[in-house]
N, C-alpha and C positions, 0 to 999 in steps of 0.2 A: 478535610479529609485527611487520614493518616495512611502510610503504607500497610497498616495491618487490616483496614477495611475490605471488605470482599467486593471483587470485580470478576462479574460473569461476563464470559464471552460467549456471543450467540448470534445467530444469521440476522444481519440488519432486516429490518420490515419497511413497508411504506411510511409508516408513523414517524419511524427514525431520520426520514429525509430530512428535516428543516434543522433538525440537531447537527446532523453530518455536514449539510451546507454550513452551517454557523462554524463549525470547527475547520473544514478546507478553508472557508471564505477569510476567516482570520488568516491563515497564512498567505493567502493570495494578496490581501491589503497589507499585512505587517512585514514580510519577509520574501526574500527570494527563492524558498524552495519550492514552489509552484511558480513555474513561468506564465501562468495565465495572469492577465492583467485586470481582467473584469470578475465580478463576483459569479458565482455559479447561482441561475436561479433555482428555485427549487424543482420546477418543473423538470428542466434538464437533468437534474440528478436524479429525479424520479424514474426517467426514461432510462438512464443509464442501469440504476439498479435493476429495472425490470427485463431490460436486455440482454445484460450477460449474467445474471445471478443462476442460471441453469448449468452455464459451463465454467464460472468462475465464482469462487466463494466471496461475498460481500459479507464482512463480519463487523461488530461493534463490540465495544466494551462498554458495559454498564457499571456504574458506581453509583452508590446512595439512590438509585430510580433514573438517574439522570447518563445520556449518552456522553463517555468520556474518551472514546477514541475511535476510529475505524481504519480499519485494514482490508483491502481488496486487492484482486488480482484481475487481470484484463490481458488482452492479446498483447503479445510485443511487436510484431509486425503482422499485417494482413495476409500475406502470401500464404498458402498451404501448407509449405514444408516448415514452416516456424511453429506448427500446431502443437508442437511438444514443448515451447518454450513461453512462459508467462512472464509479464511484467507486474511486480508488486509495489504497493503504495501502501503507507502507514502514517497517520496523524492522530496526535494526541492533543486533546484539548488545553489551552495554556493553563487551565485552573487545574489540571491533572498529571503536570508532568513531573518527572523524578520519583514516580511511584511504582514503575516497573510495567505500566499498563502497553506502551508499544512492545515489550517483551512478551507478554501473555498474547496478545493479538498476534505478532508474528510466530509464535510457537504453534498454535492453531491454524493459522493461513498456510505456513510451510507445511503441515503435517497433511493437510488435506490436499494440497498440490502435488505431495508427493504420492499419496494414496490414489489419487485419481489418475496417475499414470505420468504427469509432466516430467520431462528430462531435466530440465533446469529452470530458474528463474533471474528474471534481470531486474535490477533496480537502476534508476536513474536518479543521480543525487546530485543537486546545483553545490557547487562549491563557493564559498566555504560552508561547510555543515559538520564539523567533528561531531556531534551527538547523533545523527544519523548515519555517519561513518561508523562510528563505534558500534553501534546498534548493528548493522548489518555484518561487521567483522566477527560480532559476537554471535552471530547466526551463520556463519561460515560461508559468505560473500567474500570474494576477491574481487578487488579493482584491476580491470582488464586495461582501462585506459580511459583519457580524459579528451574531451571534446573543448579545447578552448574557446572561450568568449562566445559560449552558443547562443546566449541572451541578455540581453539587456533590459534592464529592470531596476527602478528605485536610483536612477543615476549612475549605475554601473554597469560593466561587463561582468558576467559570469561564466564560469565553466559548468560544465558537467561529467561527474565520473560516472562512466560504465562498470556496474557491478555485476556479479553472477555468483550464483550458487548452483552447483551441479548436484542432481540427486541421485548420480551415480547409475541411471539405467544406462543399460547397452544394447546392441543389438536392434533388430527389425522391431520397431514400438507396435504394440496395440494403440488402437485408437484410444484417447483419453477418454475417461470415464466422466458421466455428469456429477454435478455436486451432490452429496449425500448429506441429506438435512437429518 
């Protein structure tokens, strides 16, 4: 695949879950960018998608008929006062890296969150991860701080950078709106 091939960003569907699991499970097994140590079972991801998709966008990038990446939002914290802050996540399959797919996914995800009425979005990035940090910086995220040695994986301690992008909404908020399909 070349950088000129068409990449379509669309809502994730139940039939995408095995491909999403394969992408995320690659990072669980091969890197420290995800602190989970056991792979996601397809059933767990299917439940997560079904439970969150009305309030939070779950998007996939499709290239040449294959799921090439996933980006989604989820609650940052469960307490009610955090309702206007989401957490964002993006993964691109190893076969599709360097083609701008993460940027395409984030462009769509962040635009949707802002339109829904979220005030800000948080990203938690395992350190070191210069590629992810550069992506988030390009999209207006700022590093707020680091939790040192937050997790032990693959024989080493890793910190987590807490990044935030503010959408600039002020005043008394309206409830966030459901995902528009």
